[in-house]
N, CA, C and O atoms as a Tripos MOL2 file, in Angstrom:
@<TRIPOS>MOLECULE
protein
  272   271    68     0     0
PROTEIN
NO_CHARGES

@<TRIPOS>ATOM
      1 N          30.6700  130.8120   32.7150 N.3       1 UNK1
      2 CA         30.1490  130.0940   33.9010 C.3       1 UNK1
      3 C          29.4100  130.9970   34.6580 C.2       1 UNK1
      4 O          29.8880  132.1080   34.8850 O.2       1 UNK1
      5 N          28.1700  130.6400   35.1370 N.am      2 UNK2
      6 CA         27.3260  131.4940   35.9610 C.3       2 UNK2
      7 C          27.9510  131.8640   37.4220 C.2       2 UNK2
      8 O          28.8130  131.1680   37.9590 O.2       2 UNK2
      9 N          27.5800  132.6740   37.8150 N.am      3 UNK3
     10 CA         28.0260  133.1050   39.2700 C.3       3 UNK3
     11 C          27.6370  132.1850   40.2210 C.2       3 UNK3
     12 O          28.4340  131.9780   41.1360 O.2       3 UNK3
     13 N          26.5290  131.5500   40.2100 N.am      4 UNK4
     14 CA         26.0690  130.5110   41.1170 C.3       4 UNK4
     15 C          26.9660  129.2930   40.9080 C.2       4 UNK4
     16 O          27.5120  128.7550   41.8710 O.2       4 UNK4
     17 N          27.1170  128.8650   39.6850 N.am      5 UNK5
     18 CA         27.9420  127.6360   39.5070 C.3       5 UNK5
     19 C          29.3820  127.7980   40.0190 C.2       5 UNK5
     20 O          29.9560  126.8720   40.5930 O.2       5 UNK5
     21 N          29.9750  129.0400   39.7890 N.am      6 UNK6
     22 CA         31.3270  129.3190   40.2840 C.3       6 UNK6
     23 C          31.3790  129.3250   41.8010 C.2       6 UNK6
     24 O          32.3740  128.8450   42.3430 O.2       6 UNK6
     25 N          30.3610  129.8440   42.5550 N.am      7 UNK7
     26 CA         30.3190  129.8490   43.9970 C.3       7 UNK7
     27 C          30.2480  128.4410   44.4740 C.2       7 UNK7
     28 O          30.8890  128.1140   45.4730 O.2       7 UNK7
     29 N          29.4810  127.5500   43.7980 N.am      8 UNK8
     30 CA         29.3950  126.2200   44.2500 C.3       8 UNK8
     31 C          30.6410  125.4790   43.9820 C.2       8 UNK8
     32 O          30.9840  124.5910   44.7620 O.2       8 UNK8
     33 N          31.3430  125.7700   42.9470 N.am      9 UNK9
     34 CA         32.6200  125.0930   42.7390 C.3       9 UNK9
     35 C          33.6870  125.4160   43.6960 C.2       9 UNK9
     36 O          34.4600  124.5640   44.1330 O.2       9 UNK9
     37 N          33.7210  126.7800   44.0470 N.am     10 UNK10
     38 CA         34.6970  127.2810   45.1070 C.3      10 UNK10
     39 C          34.3840  126.6390   46.4100 C.2      10 UNK10
     40 O          35.2580  126.1220   47.1050 O.2      10 UNK10
     41 N          33.0630  126.6800   46.7500 N.am     11 UNK11
     42 CA         32.5140  126.0660   48.0360 C.3      11 UNK11
     43 C          33.0430  124.7200   48.2120 C.2      11 UNK11
     44 O          33.5960  124.3830   49.2590 O.2      11 UNK11
     45 N          32.8630  123.8110   47.0480 N.am     12 UNK12
     46 CA         33.2950  122.4610   47.1620 C.3      12 UNK12
     47 C          34.6930  122.2850   47.1880 C.2      12 UNK12
     48 O          35.1170  121.3820   47.9090 O.2      12 UNK12
     49 N          35.4890  122.9660   46.5500 N.am     13 UNK13
     50 CA         36.9290  122.9580   46.5790 C.3      13 UNK13
     51 C          37.4510  123.3150   48.0120 C.2      13 UNK13
     52 O          38.3930  122.6560   48.4540 O.2      13 UNK13
     53 N          36.9490  124.2260   48.6980 N.am     14 UNK14
     54 CA         37.4830  124.6610   49.8990 C.3      14 UNK14
     55 C          36.9380  123.7050   50.9450 C.2      14 UNK14
     56 O          37.7230  123.4170   51.8490 O.2      14 UNK14
     57 N          35.7210  123.1610   50.9770 N.am     15 UNK15
     58 CA         35.1550  122.1000   51.7460 C.3      15 UNK15
     59 C          36.0580  120.8080   51.6830 C.2      15 UNK15
     60 O          36.3420  120.1590   52.6900 O.2      15 UNK15
     61 N          36.4330  120.5320   50.5640 N.am     16 UNK16
     62 CA         37.2560  119.3540   50.3680 C.3      16 UNK16
     63 C          38.6590  119.6010   50.9890 C.2      16 UNK16
     64 O          39.2300  118.6750   51.5660 O.2      16 UNK16
     65 N          39.1800  120.7360   50.8910 N.am     17 UNK17
     66 CA         40.5650  121.0030   51.5030 C.3      17 UNK17
     67 C          40.3680  120.8760   53.0880 C.2      17 UNK17
     68 O          41.1840  120.2990   53.8070 O.2      17 UNK17
     69 N          39.2630  121.4460   53.5230 N.am     18 UNK18
     70 CA         39.0640  121.3100   55.0520 C.3      18 UNK18
     71 C          38.9930  119.8050   55.5760 C.2      18 UNK18
     72 O          39.5560  119.3960   56.5920 O.2      18 UNK18
     73 N          38.2410  119.0870   54.7510 N.am     19 UNK19
     74 CA         38.1600  117.5730   55.1340 C.3      19 UNK19
     75 C          39.3760  117.0120   55.0760 C.2      19 UNK19
     76 O          39.7400  116.2240   55.9490 O.2      19 UNK19
     77 N          40.2110  117.3780   53.9600 N.am     20 UNK20
     78 CA         41.5610  116.7270   53.8640 C.3      20 UNK20
     79 C          42.4430  117.1890   55.0270 C.2      20 UNK20
     80 O          43.2050  116.3930   55.5750 O.2      20 UNK20
     81 N          42.3540  118.3640   55.3760 N.am     21 UNK21
     82 CA         43.2080  118.7850   56.5850 C.3      21 UNK21
     83 C          42.7850  118.0710   57.9140 C.2      21 UNK21
     84 O          43.6630  117.7740   58.7250 O.2      21 UNK21
     85 N          41.4920  117.7920   58.1590 N.am     22 UNK22
     86 CA         41.0570  117.0330   59.2200 C.3      22 UNK22
     87 C          41.4120  115.6560   59.2230 C.2      22 UNK22
     88 O          41.7570  115.0680   60.2480 O.2      22 UNK22
     89 N          41.3330  115.1100   58.0610 N.am     23 UNK23
     90 CA         41.6530  113.6390   57.8090 C.3      23 UNK23
     91 C          43.1740  113.3780   58.1810 C.2      23 UNK23
     92 O          43.5710  112.4730   58.9150 O.2      23 UNK23
     93 N          43.9560  114.3350   57.5420 N.am     24 UNK24
     94 CA         45.4210  114.1710   57.9040 C.3      24 UNK24
     95 C          45.6570  114.3530   59.3160 C.2      24 UNK24
     96 O          46.4720  113.6120   59.8670 O.2      24 UNK24
     97 N          45.0590  115.2300   59.9650 N.am     25 UNK25
     98 CA         45.3320  115.4180   61.4770 C.3      25 UNK25
     99 C          44.8450  114.2390   62.1490 C.2      25 UNK25
    100 O          45.5070  113.7430   63.0610 O.2      25 UNK25
    101 N          43.6370  113.6980   61.7400 N.am     26 UNK26
    102 CA         43.2730  112.5860   62.5630 C.3      26 UNK26
    103 C          44.0470  111.3860   62.2860 C.2      26 UNK26
    104 O          44.2150  110.6160   63.2320 O.2      26 UNK26
    105 N          44.4940  111.1230   61.2730 N.am     27 UNK27
    106 CA         45.4590  110.0780   61.0130 C.3      27 UNK27
    107 C          46.6570  110.0750   61.6880 C.2      27 UNK27
    108 O          47.0570  109.0150   62.1690 O.2      27 UNK27
    109 N          47.3970  111.2510   61.8230 N.am     28 UNK28
    110 CA         48.6910  111.3220   62.6310 C.3      28 UNK28
    111 C          48.3230  111.3340   64.1020 C.2      28 UNK28
    112 O          49.1560  110.8530   64.8710 O.2      28 UNK28
    113 N          47.3130  111.7650   64.5490 N.am     29 UNK29
    114 CA         46.9530  111.5390   65.9370 C.3      29 UNK29
    115 C          46.7110  109.9710   66.3150 C.2      29 UNK29
    116 O          47.1360  109.4240   67.3330 O.2      29 UNK29
    117 N          45.9960  109.4090   65.3580 N.am     30 UNK30
    118 CA         45.6930  108.0250   65.5450 C.3      30 UNK30
    119 C          47.0020  107.2220   65.5400 C.2      30 UNK30
    120 O          47.1910  106.3400   66.3770 O.2      30 UNK30
    121 N          47.9410  107.5390   64.5570 N.am     31 UNK31
    122 CA         49.3530  106.8800   64.5540 C.3      31 UNK31
    123 C          50.0290  107.0990   66.0320 C.2      31 UNK31
    124 O          50.5310  106.1530   66.6380 O.2      31 UNK31
    125 N          49.9990  108.3450   66.5210 N.am     32 UNK32
    126 CA         50.5360  108.6500   67.6780 C.3      32 UNK32
    127 C          50.1170  107.8920   68.8520 C.2      32 UNK32
    128 O          50.9290  107.4250   69.6500 O.2      32 UNK32
    129 N          48.6680  107.7510   68.9770 N.am     33 UNK33
    130 CA         48.0640  106.9470   70.0690 C.3      33 UNK33
    131 C          48.4780  105.5500   69.9000 C.2      33 UNK33
    132 O          48.7990  104.9660   70.9350 O.2      33 UNK33
    133 N          48.5340  104.8860   68.7690 N.am     34 UNK34
    134 CA         49.0640  103.6010   68.4760 C.3      34 UNK34
    135 C          50.4750  103.4470   69.0930 C.2      34 UNK34
    136 O          50.7520  102.5090   69.8400 O.2      34 UNK34
    137 N          51.4250  104.4960   68.7150 N.am     35 UNK35
    138 CA         52.7180  104.3720   69.1110 C.3      35 UNK35
    139 C          52.8680  104.3710   70.5500 C.2      35 UNK35
    140 O          53.6250  103.6110   71.1540 O.2      35 UNK35
    141 N          52.0590  105.3220   71.1280 N.am     36 UNK36
    142 CA         52.2120  105.3250   72.6760 C.3      36 UNK36
    143 C          51.6670  104.0780   73.2080 C.2      36 UNK36
    144 O          52.2210  103.5800   74.1880 O.2      36 UNK36
    145 N          50.6520  103.5130   72.6830 N.am     37 UNK37
    146 CA         50.1940  102.2410   73.1940 C.3      37 UNK37
    147 C          51.1470  101.1140   73.0500 C.2      37 UNK37
    148 O          51.2620  100.2780   73.9470 O.2      37 UNK37
    149 N          51.8570  101.0620   71.9200 N.am     38 UNK38
    150 CA         52.8630  100.0070   71.5680 C.3      38 UNK38
    151 C          54.0170  100.1150   72.4000 C.2      38 UNK38
    152 O          54.4880   99.0980   72.9080 O.2      38 UNK38
    153 N          54.5790  101.3650   72.6160 N.am     39 UNK39
    154 CA         55.7580  101.5270   73.4630 C.3      39 UNK39
    155 C          55.5280  101.7240   74.9990 C.2      39 UNK39
    156 O          56.3940  101.7600   75.8730 O.2      39 UNK39
    157 N          54.2860  101.8330   75.1270 N.am     40 UNK40
    158 CA         53.9720  101.7940   76.8140 C.3      40 UNK40
    159 C          54.3490  103.1620   77.4680 C.2      40 UNK40
    160 O          54.7070  103.2030   78.6460 O.2      40 UNK40
    161 N          54.2700  104.2220   76.7310 N.am     41 UNK41
    162 CA         54.5770  105.5060   77.3210 C.3      41 UNK41
    163 C          53.6270  105.8810   78.2130 C.2      41 UNK41
    164 O          52.4560  105.5910   77.9680 O.2      41 UNK41
    165 N          53.9770  106.6110   79.4370 N.am     42 UNK42
    166 CA         52.8950  106.8510   80.3250 C.3      42 UNK42
    167 C          52.3630  108.2350   80.0870 C.2      42 UNK42
    168 O          51.3510  108.5940   80.6900 O.2      42 UNK42
    169 N          52.9760  109.0330   79.2500 N.am     43 UNK43
    170 CA         52.5950  110.3540   78.8110 C.3      43 UNK43
    171 C          52.2500  110.5090   77.3550 C.2      43 UNK43
    172 O          53.0250  109.9110   76.6080 O.2      43 UNK43
    173 N          51.3250  111.1350   76.8030 N.am     44 UNK44
    174 CA         51.0880  110.9900   75.4450 C.3      44 UNK44
    175 C          52.1500  111.8500   74.3420 C.2      44 UNK44
    176 O          51.7920  112.7280   73.5570 O.2      44 UNK44
    177 N          53.3440  111.3980   74.5100 N.am     45 UNK45
    178 CA         54.2820  112.1340   73.7150 C.3      45 UNK45
    179 C          54.1740  111.8760   72.1770 C.2      45 UNK45
    180 O          54.3160  112.8080   71.3850 O.2      45 UNK45
    181 N          53.9320  110.6550   71.7830 N.am     46 UNK46
    182 CA         53.7420  110.5380   70.3640 C.3      46 UNK46
    183 C          52.3840  110.9710   69.8740 C.2      46 UNK46
    184 O          52.2290  111.2450   68.6840 O.2      46 UNK46
    185 N          51.4450  111.0410   70.6950 N.am     47 UNK47
    186 CA         50.1230  111.5440   70.3940 C.3      47 UNK47
    187 C          50.2590  113.0550   70.0390 C.2      47 UNK47
    188 O          49.7070  113.5460   69.0550 O.2      47 UNK47
    189 N          51.0380  113.7600   70.9160 N.am     48 UNK48
    190 CA         51.1600  115.1540   70.6990 C.3      48 UNK48
    191 C          52.1590  115.4480   69.4000 C.2      48 UNK48
    192 O          51.9650  116.4150   68.6630 O.2      48 UNK48
    193 N          53.1270  114.6110   69.2260 N.am     49 UNK49
    194 CA         53.9200  114.7540   68.1110 C.3      49 UNK49
    195 C          53.1530  114.4100   66.7770 C.2      49 UNK49
    196 O          53.2440  115.1190   65.7740 O.2      49 UNK49
    197 N          52.4510  113.3570   66.8390 N.am     50 UNK50
    198 CA         51.5990  113.2000   65.7120 C.3      50 UNK50
    199 C          50.5260  114.1980   65.4260 C.2      50 UNK50
    200 O          50.1350  114.3290   64.2660 O.2      50 UNK50
    201 N          50.0300  114.8990   66.3760 N.am     51 UNK51
    202 CA         49.1560  116.1380   66.1770 C.3      51 UNK51
    203 C          49.8310  117.1120   65.5300 C.2      51 UNK51
    204 O          49.3190  117.6400   64.5430 O.2      51 UNK51
    205 N          51.1220  117.5060   66.0040 N.am     52 UNK52
    206 CA         51.7740  118.5090   65.4700 C.3      52 UNK52
    207 C          52.2740  118.3410   64.0100 C.2      52 UNK52
    208 O          52.2100  119.2270   63.1580 O.2      52 UNK52
    209 N          52.7680  117.1250   63.8290 N.am     53 UNK53
    210 CA         53.1710  116.8160   62.3720 C.3      53 UNK53
    211 C          52.0580  116.8060   61.5030 C.2      53 UNK53
    212 O          52.1670  117.2550   60.3620 O.2      53 UNK53
    213 N          50.8710  116.2830   61.9800 N.am     54 UNK54
    214 CA         49.7440  116.2280   61.1560 C.3      54 UNK54
    215 C          49.1780  117.6840   60.8720 C.2      54 UNK54
    216 O          48.7030  117.9670   59.7730 O.2      54 UNK54
    217 N          49.2440  118.4930   61.8020 N.am     55 UNK55
    218 CA         48.7810  119.8570   61.5760 C.3      55 UNK55
    219 C          49.6730  120.5820   60.5340 C.2      55 UNK55
    220 O          49.2050  121.2140   59.5870 O.2      55 UNK55
    221 N          50.9200  120.4460   60.7720 N.am     56 UNK56
    222 CA         51.8270  121.1890   59.8440 C.3      56 UNK56
    223 C          51.7000  120.4550   58.4880 C.2      56 UNK56
    224 O          51.6760  121.1570   57.4770 O.2      56 UNK56
    225 N          51.6220  119.2110   58.3760 N.am     57 UNK57
    226 CA         51.5690  118.5870   57.0260 C.3      57 UNK57
    227 C          50.2570  119.0500   56.3080 C.2      57 UNK57
    228 O          50.2800  119.4030   55.1290 O.2      57 UNK57
    229 N          49.0470  119.0380   57.1010 N.am     58 UNK58
    230 CA         47.7830  119.5120   56.6130 C.3      58 UNK58
    231 C          47.8030  121.0030   56.1580 C.2      58 UNK58
    232 O          47.2940  121.3590   55.0950 O.2      58 UNK58
    233 N          48.3860  121.8040   56.9770 N.am     59 UNK59
    234 CA         48.4740  123.1840   56.6750 C.3      59 UNK59
    235 C          49.3070  123.4590   55.4040 C.2      59 UNK59
    236 O          48.9530  124.2550   54.5340 O.2      59 UNK59
    237 N          50.4850  122.7050   55.3710 N.am     60 UNK60
    238 CA         51.2710  122.8170   54.1650 C.3      60 UNK60
    239 C          50.4560  122.3270   52.8430 C.2      60 UNK60
    240 O          50.5040  122.9850   51.8040 O.2      60 UNK60
    241 N          49.7720  121.2350   52.9460 N.am     61 UNK61
    242 CA         49.0140  120.7260   51.8160 C.3      61 UNK61
    243 C          47.9560  121.8670   51.4530 C.2      61 UNK61
    244 O          47.7770  122.1760   50.2750 O.2      61 UNK61
    245 N          47.2960  122.4550   52.4410 N.am     62 UNK62
    246 CA         46.2030  123.3530   52.2630 C.3      62 UNK62
    247 C          46.6410  124.5880   51.5510 C.2      62 UNK62
    248 O          45.9380  125.0850   50.6710 O.2      62 UNK62
    249 N          47.9360  125.1610   51.9570 N.am     63 UNK63
    250 CA         48.4700  126.3090   51.3760 C.3      63 UNK63
    251 C          48.8540  125.9050   49.8190 C.2      63 UNK63
    252 O          48.6260  126.6580   48.8720 O.2      63 UNK63
    253 N          49.3870  124.7800   49.7130 N.am     64 UNK64
    254 CA         49.7620  124.3420   48.4670 C.3      64 UNK64
    255 C          48.6890  124.1750   47.2540 C.2      64 UNK64
    256 O          48.8940  124.3640   46.0550 O.2      64 UNK64
    257 N          47.5480  123.7900   47.8660 N.am     65 UNK65
    258 CA         46.3550  123.5650   47.0140 C.3      65 UNK65
    259 C          45.6550  124.9160   46.7920 C.2      65 UNK65
    260 O          45.0980  125.1470   45.7190 O.2      65 UNK65
    261 N          45.6770  125.7570   47.7340 N.am     66 UNK66
    262 CA         45.1070  127.0820   47.6160 C.3      66 UNK66
    263 C          45.8000  127.9450   46.5840 C.2      66 UNK66
    264 O          45.1740  128.6630   45.8040 O.2      66 UNK66
    265 N          47.1090  127.8470   46.6120 N.am     67 UNK67
    266 CA         47.9410  128.6800   45.5390 C.3      67 UNK67
    267 C          47.7710  128.2080   44.1660 C.2      67 UNK67
    268 O          47.9540  129.0160   43.2560 O.2      67 UNK67
    269 N          47.3980  126.8370   43.8650 N.am     68 UNK68
    270 CA         47.2160  126.5500   42.4970 C.3      68 UNK68
    271 C          45.8500  126.6860   42.0700 C.2      68 UNK68
    272 O          45.5450  126.4660   40.8980 O.2      68 UNK68
@<TRIPOS>BOND
     1     1     2 1
     2     2     3 1
     3     3     4 2
     4     3     5 am
     5     5     6 1
     6     6     7 1
     7     7     8 2
     8     7     9 am
     9     9    10 1
    10    10    11 1
    11    11    12 2
    12    11    13 am
    13    13    14 1
    14    14    15 1
    15    15    16 2
    16    15    17 am
    17    17    18 1
    18    18    19 1
    19    19    20 2
    20    19    21 am
    21    21    22 1
    22    22    23 1
    23    23    24 2
    24    23    25 am
    25    25    26 1
    26    26    27 1
    27    27    28 2
    28    27    29 am
    29    29    30 1
    30    30    31 1
    31    31    32 2
    32    31    33 am
    33    33    34 1
    34    34    35 1
    35    35    36 2
    36    35    37 am
    37    37    38 1
    38    38    39 1
    39    39    40 2
    40    39    41 am
    41    41    42 1
    42    42    43 1
    43    43    44 2
    44    43    45 am
    45    45    46 1
    46    46    47 1
    47    47    48 2
    48    47    49 am
    49    49    50 1
    50    50    51 1
    51    51    52 2
    52    51    53 am
    53    53    54 1
    54    54    55 1
    55    55    56 2
    56    55    57 am
    57    57    58 1
    58    58    59 1
    59    59    60 2
    60    59    61 am
    61    61    62 1
    62    62    63 1
    63    63    64 2
    64    63    65 am
    65    65    66 1
    66    66    67 1
    67    67    68 2
    68    67    69 am
    69    69    70 1
    70    70    71 1
    71    71    72 2
    72    71    73 am
    73    73    74 1
    74    74    75 1
    75    75    76 2
    76    75    77 am
    77    77    78 1
    78    78    79 1
    79    79    80 2
    80    79    81 am
    81    81    82 1
    82    82    83 1
    83    83    84 2
    84    83    85 am
    85    85    86 1
    86    86    87 1
    87    87    88 2
    88    87    89 am
    89    89    90 1
    90    90    91 1
    91    91    92 2
    92    91    93 am
    93    93    94 1
    94    94    95 1
    95    95    96 2
    96    95    97 am
    97    97    98 1
    98    98    99 1
    99    99   100 2
   100    99   101 am
   101   101   102 1
   102   102   103 1
   103   103   104 2
   104   103   105 am
   105   105   106 1
   106   106   107 1
   107   107   108 2
   108   107   109 am
   109   109   110 1
   110   110   111 1
   111   111   112 2
   112   111   113 am
   113   113   114 1
   114   114   115 1
   115   115   116 2
   116   115   117 am
   117   117   118 1
   118   118   119 1
   119   119   120 2
   120   119   121 am
   121   121   122 1
   122   122   123 1
   123   123   124 2
   124   123   125 am
   125   125   126 1
   126   126   127 1
   127   127   128 2
   128   127   129 am
   129   129   130 1
   130   130   131 1
   131   131   132 2
   132   131   133 am
   133   133   134 1
   134   134   135 1
   135   135   136 2
   136   135   137 am
   137   137   138 1
   138   138   139 1
   139   139   140 2
   140   139   141 am
   141   141   142 1
   142   142   143 1
   143   143   144 2
   144   143   145 am
   145   145   146 1
   146   146   147 1
   147   147   148 2
   148   147   149 am
   149   149   150 1
   150   150   151 1
   151   151   152 2
   152   151   153 am
   153   153   154 1
   154   154   155 1
   155   155   156 2
   156   155   157 am
   157   157   158 1
   158   158   159 1
   159   159   160 2
   160   159   161 am
   161   161   162 1
   162   162   163 1
   163   163   164 2
   164   163   165 am
   165   165   166 1
   166   166   167 1
   167   167   168 2
   168   167   169 am
   169   169   170 1
   170   170   171 1
   171   171   172 2
   172   171   173 am
   173   173   174 1
   174   174   175 1
   175   175   176 2
   176   175   177 am
   177   177   178 1
   178   178   179 1
   179   179   180 2
   180   179   181 am
   181   181   182 1
   182   182   183 1
   183   183   184 2
   184   183   185 am
   185   185   186 1
   186   186   187 1
   187   187   188 2
   188   187   189 am
   189   189   190 1
   190   190   191 1
   191   191   192 2
   192   191   193 am
   193   193   194 1
   194   194   195 1
   195   195   196 2
   196   195   197 am
   197   197   198 1
   198   198   199 1
   199   199   200 2
   200   199   201 am
   201   201   202 1
   202   202   203 1
   203   203   204 2
   204   203   205 am
   205   205   206 1
   206   206   207 1
   207   207   208 2
   208   207   209 am
   209   209   210 1
   210   210   211 1
   211   211   212 2
   212   211   213 am
   213   213   214 1
   214   214   215 1
   215   215   216 2
   216   215   217 am
   217   217   218 1
   218   218   219 1
   219   219   220 2
   220   219   221 am
   221   221   222 1
   222   222   223 1
   223   223   224 2
   224   223   225 am
   225   225   226 1
   226   226   227 1
   227   227   228 2
   228   227   229 am
   229   229   230 1
   230   230   231 1
   231   231   232 2
   232   231   233 am
   233   233   234 1
   234   234   235 1
   235   235   236 2
   236   235   237 am
   237   237   238 1
   238   238   239 1
   239   239   240 2
   240   239   241 am
   241   241   242 1
   242   242   243 1
   243   243   244 2
   244   243   245 am
   245   245   246 1
   246   246   247 1
   247   247   248 2
   248   247   249 am
   249   249   250 1
   250   250   251 1
   251   251   252 2
   252   251   253 am
   253   253   254 1
   254   254   255 1
   255   255   256 2
   256   255   257 am
   257   257   258 1
   258   258   259 1
   259   259   260 2
   260   259   261 am
   261   261   262 1
   262   262   263 1
   263   263   264 2
   264   263   265 am
   265   265   266 1
   266   266   267 1
   267   267   268 2
   268   267   269 am
   269   269   270 1
   270   270   271 1
   271   271   272 2
@<TRIPOS>SUBSTRUCTURE
     1 UNK1         2 RESIDUE 1 A UNK
     2 UNK2         6 RESIDUE 1 A UNK
     3 UNK3        10 RESIDUE 1 A UNK
     4 UNK4        14 RESIDUE 1 A UNK
     5 UNK5        18 RESIDUE 1 A UNK
     6 UNK6        22 RESIDUE 1 A UNK
     7 UNK7        26 RESIDUE 1 A UNK
     8 UNK8        30 RESIDUE 1 A UNK
     9 UNK9        34 RESIDUE 1 A UNK
    10 UNK10       38 RESIDUE 1 A UNK
    11 UNK11       42 RESIDUE 1 A UNK
    12 UNK12       46 RESIDUE 1 A UNK
    13 UNK13       50 RESIDUE 1 A UNK
    14 UNK14       54 RESIDUE 1 A UNK
    15 UNK15       58 RESIDUE 1 A UNK
    16 UNK16       62 RESIDUE 1 A UNK
    17 UNK17       66 RESIDUE 1 A UNK
    18 UNK18       70 RESIDUE 1 A UNK
    19 UNK19       74 RESIDUE 1 A UNK
    20 UNK20       78 RESIDUE 1 A UNK
    21 UNK21       82 RESIDUE 1 A UNK
    22 UNK22       86 RESIDUE 1 A UNK
    23 UNK23       90 RESIDUE 1 A UNK
    24 UNK24       94 RESIDUE 1 A UNK
    25 UNK25       98 RESIDUE 1 A UNK
    26 UNK26      102 RESIDUE 1 A UNK
    27 UNK27      106 RESIDUE 1 A UNK
    28 UNK28      110 RESIDUE 1 A UNK
    29 UNK29      114 RESIDUE 1 A UNK
    30 UNK30      118 RESIDUE 1 A UNK
    31 UNK31      122 RESIDUE 1 A UNK
    32 UNK32      126 RESIDUE 1 A UNK
    33 UNK33      130 RESIDUE 1 A UNK
    34 UNK34      134 RESIDUE 1 A UNK
    35 UNK35      138 RESIDUE 1 A UNK
    36 UNK36      142 RESIDUE 1 A UNK
    37 UNK37      146 RESIDUE 1 A UNK
    38 UNK38      150 RESIDUE 1 A UNK
    39 UNK39      154 RESIDUE 1 A UNK
    40 UNK40      158 RESIDUE 1 A UNK
    41 UNK41      162 RESIDUE 1 A UNK
    42 UNK42      166 RESIDUE 1 A UNK
    43 UNK43      170 RESIDUE 1 A UNK
    44 UNK44      174 RESIDUE 1 A UNK
    45 UNK45      178 RESIDUE 1 A UNK
    46 UNK46      182 RESIDUE 1 A UNK
    47 UNK47      186 RESIDUE 1 A UNK
    48 UNK48      190 RESIDUE 1 A UNK
    49 UNK49      194 RESIDUE 1 A UNK
    50 UNK50      198 RESIDUE 1 A UNK
    51 UNK51      202 RESIDUE 1 A UNK
    52 UNK52      206 RESIDUE 1 A UNK
    53 UNK53      210 RESIDUE 1 A UNK
    54 UNK54      214 RESIDUE 1 A UNK
    55 UNK55      218 RESIDUE 1 A UNK
    56 UNK56      222 RESIDUE 1 A UNK
    57 UNK57      226 RESIDUE 1 A UNK
    58 UNK58      230 RESIDUE 1 A UNK
    59 UNK59      234 RESIDUE 1 A UNK
    60 UNK60      238 RESIDUE 1 A UNK
    61 UNK61      242 RESIDUE 1 A UNK
    62 UNK62      246 RESIDUE 1 A UNK
    63 UNK63      250 RESIDUE 1 A UNK
    64 UNK64      254 RESIDUE 1 A UNK
    65 UNK65      258 RESIDUE 1 A UNK
    66 UNK66      262 RESIDUE 1 A UNK
    67 UNK67      266 RESIDUE 1 A UNK
    68 UNK68      270 RESIDUE 1 A UNK
């Protein structure tokens, strides 16, 4: 495999991991916003919880994919 092709494959792999991390984080924040709206909370408790859970889940999956 040429050096340029390997570089492009690595770039695509890590860019995909970054988009996956962002997508998971946004999904959990969105779900937190919906939960706050549905339950009528005055402070964004579920939004913050969703952000934290999404960040940890995304980082966990990122580390898992980088190791393999």
